[in-house]
N, C-alpha and C positions, 0 to 999 in steps of 0.2 A: 350633505344634500338631503333636505327634508323629504323630498319625493323620490329619492334614489337616483343613482346615476343613469344616464341614457346610454343604453347598450344597443348598438346596431348589429343586425344579423343579416348576412347575405342570403339572398333567395335565388330562385331560378325561374326561367320562363318555360311554360309547358303548353304546347298546342293541344287544343281539344279538351281542355278542362271542362267538367260538367257540373252545374249546380242549377236547381230549379229547371226552368225551361231553356237555359243557356248552355251553349257549347262554344267556348271562346278561348283564345290564348289568355293565360293568367300567370301572374307572378305568385309562385307557390312557396310555402314553407310549412313543414309539418308543425302542428301546434305544440309539440313537445318542446321546441326551442324557445319560443316566447314564454311559455308557461314556466320553463326552468329559470329563465331570467327573472320573471316576476316573483316566483317562489323564493329566489335567492335575494330579493330586495331591490332589483333593478327595474327600470322602465325599458320596454322592448320596442325597437324600431326596425321595421323590415327595409332592407336595401335591395331593390330589384336591380338586375344588370343595367348598367349605364355606360356611357363612353368613358374609357379609362382616364381621360384627362379631367373628369369630374371627381375622381376618387379623393383627391386632397381636400376639396371643398366639402365633401360628405363627411370625411373623417374629422375635419375641424369642428364639426357640430356635435361630435360624439364624445362620451367619456370613456367608452370601451367598445371593442369590436369582437364579434364572433364570426368566424368563417365556418359555415355549416357543412355538413356532409353532403354527398351527392355522387355524380358520375366520376369515372376515371379521369385523371389529368392527362391531357394529350402528351404522349411521350416526346414530341418535338421540343417541349419546354426543358427537357433534361437530356437532349441529344441522343435519343434512342429511337429505334424503329418499333412500331406497334407489335406487341405479342398477339398471337391468335386469340387469346382470351381477353384482351383489353377492349373495353367498350368503345362506342363511337364518340368522337370528340364533341365537347361542349365549348366551342371556341369563344363565344361571347362571354360566357361565364368565366372561363379561364382568364381571359384578358382583364375583366372587371375585378375579379377577386385578387389576381396578382397585383393590380394597381392599388387595391384597398390595403393589401398587406404592406406594400412598399410605403404607402402613405402613413399607415399606422406606425411602422418602424421609424420612419423619418420624424414623426411628431411625438414619438414615445407614448402613444396611446396604448393602454393595456389591451392585449390581443390574445384570444383563445381560438385555436384551430381544432375543429372536431372532425375526426375521420378523414375525409377528403381534405378538410381544412388544414389538418396537421401535415398531410402529404404535400399540399400546395405550399405551405410555409417552408417545408424542407426544400422544395424545388426553387422557391423564390430566393433562397439563400445559397443556391448552387448545388444542392444535393440531388440524389437520384432515387428512383423507386424500383423495387422488385415488382414486376408487372403481374405476377400471379403466384399466390401461395395457397395451399390447402389448409383446411381446418379452422378457418376463422369466419366462414359463412357456409355452414353445412347444409342448410335448407333454404331454397330460394324464397325470398320474401319473409323470412322468419329470423328474428334476432336470436342469437345464441348467447351463452354466457361462458366466460372462462376467467381464471384468476390472473391478476397482474400484480407484480411485485415492485414496489418503489425502490429507487436508488437512494440510499441514505444521503442526507445533506443537500438534496435538491429542493427546489420550490415545490414540486409536486409532493414529495415526501413530507414537507412541512404541512401541507393541507390534508394529505391522506397517508399517515405514517405506516399503516399496516397493509399486508396483502389483501386484496379486495376482489370479489367477483364482479365483473362488469358486463353490460350489454354490448355485444359485438356483432358487426356485420361488415366484413370487408374481405377482398381477395387480393389486394395489393398492400405493400408495406414499404417502409423506409429502407433504403439500401445504404448508400453513402450519405453521411450526415452533411447538411449544409454548413456553411461557414459560421463558426461560433456556437452552433447548437450542440447540446449535450443530451444524452439519453437520461430520462428520469424515471422510467418504468419499463419492465420487460414482461412478456408472456413466458410461460414455461418452456416454449420452444426457442426462446431467444429473440423473438420478434420485438423490435422497439415499439412499445405501446404508449410512451409519452416522451416528449422532448421539450427542451426549453433553452432560452438564452440565459446566461448568467445575470444575476440581479443588476449588475452595473450597466447592462444594456436595456434596462426597462423590464416591465412585466410581460413576458412572452412565453406562452405555454401551448403545446399541442398534445391532444390525446387521441389515440387511434380508435377508441371505443365511442359509444353514444350515450353520454350521461343524460341526455334528454329522454331516454327510454327507461330510465331507472328512477329511484327515489333518493339517491345520494346527492345532496346539494353542495358538497364541499368544494368541488372544483369550480362550479359557477359562483359560489359565495366568495371564493378567493379572487375571482375576476372582479366581481362587484365591489369588494372591499378595496381592491387596487384602483378601480375606476373612481371610487368615492374619494380617495385620498390623492389622486393624481391632479396635477395642475392642468386645467382645461385650456387648450389653445384658443386664441381669439377667432371668432367665426369669420369666414371669408365672405366678403360682400359681393 
Protein backbone atom coordinates (compact mmCIF):
# COMPACT_ATOMS: atom_id res chain seq x y z
CA UNK A 1 0.00 0.00 0.00
CA UNK A 2 1.83 3.10 -1.27
CA UNK A 3 -0.04 5.42 1.09
CA UNK A 4 0.02 3.09 4.09
CA UNK A 5 -2.82 1.00 5.51
CA UNK A 6 -5.94 2.67 6.89
CA UNK A 7 -6.02 2.26 10.67
CA UNK A 8 -9.25 3.10 12.47
CA UNK A 9 -9.01 4.38 16.06
CA UNK A 10 -11.99 4.43 18.41
CA UNK A 11 -12.91 7.77 19.98
CA UNK A 12 -15.30 8.98 22.66
CA UNK A 13 -17.97 11.62 23.02
CA UNK A 14 -17.37 14.41 25.51
CA UNK A 15 -19.96 16.98 26.55
CA UNK A 16 -18.82 20.56 26.96
CA UNK A 17 -15.64 20.36 24.89
CA UNK A 18 -14.28 23.89 24.33
CA UNK A 19 -12.41 25.45 21.41
CA UNK A 20 -12.48 29.03 20.17
CA UNK A 21 -15.88 30.50 21.03
CA UNK A 22 -17.56 27.05 21.11
CA UNK A 23 -18.56 24.72 23.93
CA UNK A 24 -20.22 21.67 22.37
CA UNK A 25 -20.30 17.90 22.51
CA UNK A 26 -17.35 16.57 20.51
CA UNK A 27 -15.86 13.27 19.39
CA UNK A 28 -12.43 13.34 21.01
CA UNK A 29 -9.18 11.47 20.67
CA UNK A 30 -5.83 12.55 22.14
CA UNK A 31 -3.56 13.45 19.24
CA UNK A 32 -0.95 10.95 20.40
CA UNK A 33 -2.97 8.13 18.87
CA UNK A 34 -3.24 9.35 15.26
CA UNK A 35 0.30 10.70 15.39
CA UNK A 36 1.59 7.30 16.49
CA UNK A 37 -0.23 5.63 13.59
CA UNK A 38 1.15 8.21 11.17
CA UNK A 39 4.71 7.94 12.49
CA UNK A 40 4.49 4.17 12.14
CA UNK A 41 3.52 4.49 8.46
CA UNK A 42 -0.26 4.22 8.58
CA UNK A 43 -3.20 6.47 7.73
CA UNK A 44 -5.33 7.31 10.76
CA UNK A 45 -9.14 7.41 10.77
CA UNK A 46 -11.19 8.39 13.83
CA UNK A 47 -14.20 6.20 14.67
CA UNK A 48 -16.74 8.03 16.88
CA UNK A 49 -19.29 5.93 18.79
CA UNK A 50 -22.05 4.65 16.52
CA UNK A 51 -24.81 2.05 16.63
CA UNK A 52 -23.23 -1.36 17.28
CA UNK A 53 -24.92 -2.79 14.18
CA UNK A 54 -22.73 -0.49 12.06
CA UNK A 55 -19.46 -1.93 13.37
CA UNK A 56 -19.06 -4.60 10.70
CA UNK A 57 -19.52 -2.05 7.91
CA UNK A 58 -16.95 0.28 9.51
CA UNK A 59 -14.40 -2.48 10.01
CA UNK A 60 -14.86 -3.69 6.43
CA UNK A 61 -13.39 -0.39 5.23
CA UNK A 62 -10.29 -0.64 7.43
CA UNK A 63 -6.96 -2.40 7.18
CA UNK A 64 -6.38 -2.34 10.93
CA UNK A 65 -8.12 -1.26 14.15
CA UNK A 66 -6.98 0.37 17.39
CA UNK A 67 -9.23 0.42 20.45
CA UNK A 68 -8.01 3.42 22.42
CA UNK A 69 -7.66 3.96 26.14
CA UNK A 70 -10.31 5.65 28.26
CA UNK A 71 -12.75 5.05 31.11
CA UNK A 72 -13.35 1.85 33.04
CA UNK A 73 -15.30 -0.95 31.37
CA UNK A 74 -18.70 -1.35 33.02
CA UNK A 75 -18.42 -4.45 35.26
CA UNK A 76 -21.77 -5.82 34.07
CA UNK A 77 -19.94 -6.94 30.91
CA UNK A 78 -17.93 -9.46 32.94
CA UNK A 79 -20.58 -10.36 35.52
CA UNK A 80 -19.32 -8.26 38.44
CA UNK A 81 -20.71 -5.59 40.72
CA UNK A 82 -18.97 -2.18 40.61
CA UNK A 83 -16.06 -1.66 42.99
CA UNK A 84 -16.18 1.64 44.94
CA UNK A 85 -13.16 2.84 42.93
CA UNK A 86 -14.62 1.92 39.53
CA UNK A 87 -15.53 4.95 37.42
CA UNK A 88 -18.95 5.80 35.97
CA UNK A 89 -20.09 3.71 33.00
CA UNK A 90 -19.57 4.76 29.39
CA UNK A 91 -22.30 2.53 27.98
CA UNK A 92 -22.44 3.85 24.42
CA UNK A 93 -18.69 3.53 24.08
CA UNK A 94 -18.64 0.04 25.64
CA UNK A 95 -21.31 -1.17 23.21
CA UNK A 96 -19.63 0.37 20.16
CA UNK A 97 -16.13 -0.82 20.95
CA UNK A 98 -17.25 -4.33 21.88
CA UNK A 99 -19.01 -4.48 18.51
CA UNK A 100 -15.86 -3.20 16.76
CA UNK A 101 -13.77 -5.88 18.47
CA UNK A 102 -16.24 -8.61 17.53
CA UNK A 103 -16.28 -7.39 13.92
CA UNK A 104 -12.48 -7.19 13.70
CA UNK A 105 -12.09 -10.69 15.12
CA UNK A 106 -14.70 -12.07 12.72
CA UNK A 107 -13.06 -10.37 9.72
CA UNK A 108 -9.51 -11.17 10.93
CA UNK A 109 -8.56 -7.49 10.71
CA UNK A 110 -5.35 -6.75 12.68
CA UNK A 111 -6.37 -5.38 16.07
CA UNK A 112 -4.48 -3.51 18.78
CA UNK A 113 -6.06 -2.70 22.15
CA UNK A 114 -4.43 0.04 24.23
CA UNK A 115 -5.03 0.20 28.02
CA UNK A 116 -8.85 0.15 28.25
CA UNK A 117 -8.75 -1.36 24.76
CA UNK A 118 -6.75 -4.33 26.05
CA UNK A 119 -9.12 -4.75 28.98
CA UNK A 120 -12.14 -4.60 26.68
CA UNK A 121 -10.58 -7.19 24.35
CA UNK A 122 -10.16 -9.49 27.34
CA UNK A 123 -13.79 -8.93 28.37
CA UNK A 124 -15.05 -9.45 24.80
CA UNK A 125 -13.48 -12.91 24.87
CA UNK A 126 -15.04 -13.83 28.22
CA UNK A 127 -12.32 -12.65 30.60
CA UNK A 128 -12.63 -10.59 33.77
CA UNK A 129 -10.89 -7.58 35.31
CA UNK A 130 -9.43 -6.60 38.65
CA UNK A 131 -11.31 -3.38 39.34
CA UNK A 132 -8.59 -1.64 41.35
CA UNK A 133 -4.85 -2.04 41.77
CA UNK A 134 -2.32 0.36 43.24
CA UNK A 135 0.98 1.48 41.78
CA UNK A 136 0.15 1.91 38.10
CA UNK A 137 -1.36 5.42 38.24
CA UNK A 138 0.34 7.13 41.12
CA UNK A 139 -0.46 10.79 40.36
CA UNK A 140 -3.86 11.83 39.00
CA UNK A 141 -3.55 13.07 35.43
CA UNK A 142 0.16 12.24 35.14
CA UNK A 143 1.59 9.29 33.20
CA UNK A 144 4.13 7.24 35.09
CA UNK A 145 6.69 4.73 33.83
CA UNK A 146 7.57 1.21 34.82
CA UNK A 147 9.33 -1.74 33.14
CA UNK A 148 7.48 -4.55 31.38
CA UNK A 149 9.09 -7.88 30.55
CA UNK A 150 8.05 -9.76 27.39
CA UNK A 151 7.14 -13.44 27.41
CA UNK A 152 9.58 -15.21 25.06
CA UNK A 153 8.07 -16.67 21.91
CA UNK A 154 5.08 -14.31 21.81
CA UNK A 155 4.15 -11.84 19.08
CA UNK A 156 4.90 -8.97 21.44
CA UNK A 157 8.35 -10.36 22.21
CA UNK A 158 8.98 -10.60 18.49
CA UNK A 159 8.40 -6.85 18.19
CA UNK A 160 10.01 -5.80 21.50
CA UNK A 161 12.33 -8.55 22.70
CA UNK A 162 13.85 -6.76 25.69
CA UNK A 163 12.47 -5.47 28.99
CA UNK A 164 11.30 -1.91 28.34
CA UNK A 165 10.12 1.06 30.42
CA UNK A 166 6.65 2.10 29.25
CA UNK A 167 4.27 5.05 29.86
CA UNK A 168 1.49 3.84 32.14
CA UNK A 169 -1.73 5.15 33.66
CA UNK A 170 -4.34 2.63 34.80
CA UNK A 171 -5.95 1.39 38.00
CA UNK A 172 -7.59 -1.76 36.63
CA UNK A 173 -6.01 -4.87 35.16
CA UNK A 174 -6.71 -8.23 33.57
CA UNK A 175 -7.80 -10.94 35.99
CA UNK A 176 -9.02 -14.13 34.26
CA UNK A 177 -7.86 -14.29 30.66
CA UNK A 178 -10.45 -14.44 27.91
CA UNK A 179 -10.81 -17.50 25.71
CA UNK A 180 -7.71 -18.14 23.62
CA UNK A 181 -5.72 -15.20 24.97
CA UNK A 182 -2.20 -15.67 26.28
CA UNK A 183 -0.11 -13.21 28.33
CA UNK A 184 2.81 -11.72 26.41
CA UNK A 185 4.30 -9.25 28.93
CA UNK A 186 4.21 -8.68 32.68
CA UNK A 187 5.06 -5.91 35.11
CA UNK A 188 7.36 -6.62 38.05
CA UNK A 189 4.33 -7.14 40.31
CA UNK A 190 2.94 -9.83 37.98
CA UNK A 191 0.28 -7.67 36.35
CA UNK A 192 -0.48 -8.80 32.78
CA UNK A 193 0.83 -5.91 30.69
CA UNK A 194 0.26 -7.41 27.23
CA UNK A 195 -1.87 -10.23 25.87
CA UNK A 196 -2.52 -11.69 22.44
CA UNK A 197 -4.18 -14.41 20.43
CA UNK A 198 -1.94 -17.05 18.88
CA UNK A 199 -0.87 -16.32 15.31
CA UNK A 200 -3.30 -18.88 13.89
CA UNK A 201 -6.17 -16.65 15.07
CA UNK A 202 -4.93 -13.54 13.26
CA UNK A 203 -2.96 -10.49 14.44
CA UNK A 204 -4.51 -9.54 17.80
CA UNK A 205 -2.54 -7.80 20.55
CA UNK A 206 -3.39 -5.76 23.63
CA UNK A 207 -1.01 -3.63 25.71
CA UNK A 208 -1.88 -2.20 29.10
CA UNK A 209 0.34 0.87 28.73
CA UNK A 210 0.09 3.91 26.45
CA UNK A 211 2.54 3.72 23.51
CA UNK A 212 1.04 6.94 22.13
CA UNK A 213 2.65 8.77 25.07
CA UNK A 214 6.16 7.59 24.25
CA UNK A 215 8.67 7.41 21.40
CA UNK A 216 8.81 3.63 20.89
CA UNK A 217 7.06 2.90 17.58
CA UNK A 218 7.61 -0.85 17.53
CA UNK A 219 4.17 -1.99 18.71
CA UNK A 220 2.36 0.31 16.30
CA UNK A 221 4.75 -0.55 13.48
CA UNK A 222 3.94 -4.21 14.04
CA UNK A 223 0.23 -3.44 13.66
CA UNK A 224 0.83 -1.32 10.54
CA UNK A 225 2.96 -4.05 8.99
CA UNK A 226 0.28 -6.66 9.73
CA UNK A 227 -2.39 -4.37 8.27
CA UNK A 228 -0.25 -3.78 5.17
CA UNK A 229 0.03 -7.49 4.47
CA UNK A 230 -3.51 -8.52 5.44
CA UNK A 231 -6.14 -9.23 2.82
CA UNK A 232 -8.65 -6.41 3.03
CA UNK A 233 -12.31 -7.53 3.02
CA UNK A 234 -14.70 -6.17 0.43
CA UNK A 235 -16.40 -2.93 1.47
CA UNK A 236 -20.01 -3.22 2.56
CA UNK A 237 -22.32 -1.15 0.38
